[in-house]
N, C-alpha and C positions, 0 to 999 in steps of 0.2 A: 746687648739688647737692641732690637730693631726700632725703626721709627714707628711702625704700625703693628708689630707683633712682638709680644713680650712673654716671658715666663716668670711667674712668681711662685714661691713655695711656702706653704703654711702647713705645719704639722704633717709633713710627708706627702701632701697633695700638691702637685704642681698644676698651676692654671696657665694654659696657653691662651692668651687674651688677644683677640683681633680688635684693633681700634683704628680703623681708617674711615673717617666720616665721608659720606653720610651712611652708606650701606655696606661697608666692609667689602667693597668690590675687590676681587682678587687680581690685581694687576701683576706685572712681572715682579716688581719689588716685593709685594706682599707674598707672592709665591715663594720667592727665595728666602724671605724672612721666616715663613712657616717651616721651610726645610731646616734652617739654622736652629730654630727654637726646638723643633722635634729632635734634632741630634743632641741638643743641650739637655733636654729632658731624658733622653736615652742614657747619656753619659753621667748624669748627676745622681749619685747614689742616695742623696737625701730625698729624691723624688721616688716615691713608691707607687703612686698612681697619678693619673693625669686627667684634668678636666679641660675641654676645649670650649671656649666661650667667646661670643661676639659682643657681649654687653647686654644691657636691659632691653634694647630696642630691636636689634637684628643680629642674627647669627652671621650670615654672609649671603648677599643677594646674587652672587654669581661672579663671573669673570667681568673684567672691565671692558665693556663692549666698545667704548670709544677708542681704547687702545688697540683692540683687536681689529676694528674697522680699518685702521691705517696700516695694518700688516699685509704684506704681499703673500702670495702662496708660499714662496720660499721661506719667508719669515715664519709663517705658521708651521710649516714642516719642521723647521729648526727649533721652534719653541715647544712643540708637542711633547717631546721626550722630557725636557726639564719640568714642564707642567705636571706630567704624570708622576715623575719621581719626587717632586716637592710634596705632593699629597701622600704618596706612598711612604715617605719618611715618617708621616704620622701613623700610618697603618703599621709600620715596622717598629714603633716604640714597644719594647719588650716588657711592658707593664700594663695593668688594666687602664683602659681609657674610656671616658664618658663625654659625649657631646651634649652640651647644655644649649638647647635650641630655642631661641626667642625670635619672634617676628618671622622673617623669611630665611629659608635655607634652599636656595634655588641654584640650578646649574652646578657650577663649581662649589658653591656653598653646600649643596646637598651631597656632592661627592666628597667634600671634606668631612661631613657628618658620617658618611658611610665608612670612613676610615677608622672610626671609633669602635670599641667593643660594644658599647651601649649608647642609646640615644634617649634623652629625656627632653620632651617638648612642652612648650607652653600651650595652653588651651586654644590660643588664637594663632598659633604658628601655621605657616604654610610651607610645604616642601614640594619639590618637583624638579624635573629635568626638562626645561623648556627650550633646549637648544634647537629642536626641530623647527621651532617657530622662526628661527634665524637662518634656516637653511643649512644647519650643521648638525652634528651628533655630539653627545657627551664625549669629552676628550680627556678626562682625568679620572677614569675608572668607573663612570656611571653605567656603561653598558655591561660591565663585568661584575662589579661589587653589588649593584642593585639586583641583578638577576640571581646572584648567589644568595642574597638575603631574602628576597620575597618570591623567587621563582621566575622563570623566563616569561611566562604569559603575562603576569602582572607587571613585570618590568617593561615589557613591550607596550602595554597599555599606556604607561606613564611616559615612556620615551617617544612613542609614535604620536601621541596626542599633544605632548608638552603641557598637559594640564597641571594646575596646582592642586595639591592634596591637603586637606585640612588635618588637624591633629587627630580627630576621631577616626578618620579613614586611615591615616598613617598608622595608628595603633592597630586597627583591624587588619591591615595589610602585613604588619610585622616590620614596618619601616621604622617605627620608634617603639621603645619598650615601656615607656611610662609617660603619662600626660598629667601635668600639674598646672596650678594657677601661674600666670605669667611672672608674678613677683617671687615665686618659689622655685623657679627653674634652676638657678645657680646653686641655691642651698641644697636642693634635692640631688643635684649632680655631685656636689662635694660630699654629701652624706653617703652616696653610693660608692664614690671613690675611696672614702675613708674606711670603708669596710675592709679594704685590702692592704691598708698601710701596715698593719701588724701581722700580715699573713706571711707565709713562707715564700719569699721573693723569687728564689730559684725555681721552686715548683710552679709558681704562677707563670714565670717566664716560659718554662718548659710546656705547660699546658697550653698557653697561647700559641707557641710555635707549633705544637702538634696539631691543634685544631686548624689553624690557618694554613699550615703546610700540607695537611692531609686533604684539603678540599680539592687539590689538583692531582691527587694520586689515586691509584686503584686501592681497594681496601687492604690488601695484603701489605703493600708498601706503606700505607698510612699507619697501619697497626704497629709497624716497626718503630714509628716515631715515639711510641709510648714506652720504649725500653731505654730511653736515654738518661733518665734521672733516678738515682737511688742513694748514692753515697754522699749525702749532705748532712751538715749538723742539724738542720731543721728536721730532716727525716728522723734522726735519732730522738730529737726532742719530742716530735709529734707522736711517735710510736710509744715512747716511754710514758708520756702523758696519757695516752689512750689506755694503756694497760693499767696504770695506777689510778686514773681519775675519770676515765670515760672520754667520749668524743667532745671536741669543741672547747677544750680548756687549755690547750697548749699555748705557751708563750714563745713564739718563734723569734729568731735573731736575724732572719733574712740571709743566712749563709748556709 
């Protein structure tokens, strides 16, 4: 377990918890701890779905600007790859993931939220990519994941202006999937993640890989990703249950 980022598991749901006072700023240590915990969640078979949470007050307010300000150009070039890959380790978790967004999710914090499959935000949450206000651009996936999620024109609006987006507009843009009361964010995220705990783990893994992998391929190549899963025990269980009892009643084993 890291100093600022930890993984806990309850009833099949793993919670990646950021806890670096006061605003969960993503300094180098936090970035590397995120990578380590994401790999832990990937490898732990008891984790069937994942919630990413920064606590009741804030999700993550972005990179540690004080730390970045002291970096030279060479330091920044050297750090950019590990920064991207640390958050990409979250995107690569082969299980359903939900970001529980309270308070601010800005810059690197927004980019971390973008790595999840779903995003649930508090009614008073603020999201954005304000890097342009510092004379830089998003460097941990914001220019790419944001444009894929909400479209290039809307992404350019947020990135060019650096403006903060409230929860209602985030929902309208498709930046978040659900908005709830601040006190209900984590519970709602766990409830969403729990839906997948008893699901067919290998099929969910394959579906996520096909969807995410297909975004960068032509249609023909992407369609071939759908041919990779069939001979699993869950497939036999699901089909037998469907024939005998109808849809939605199968009890999967995750194998």
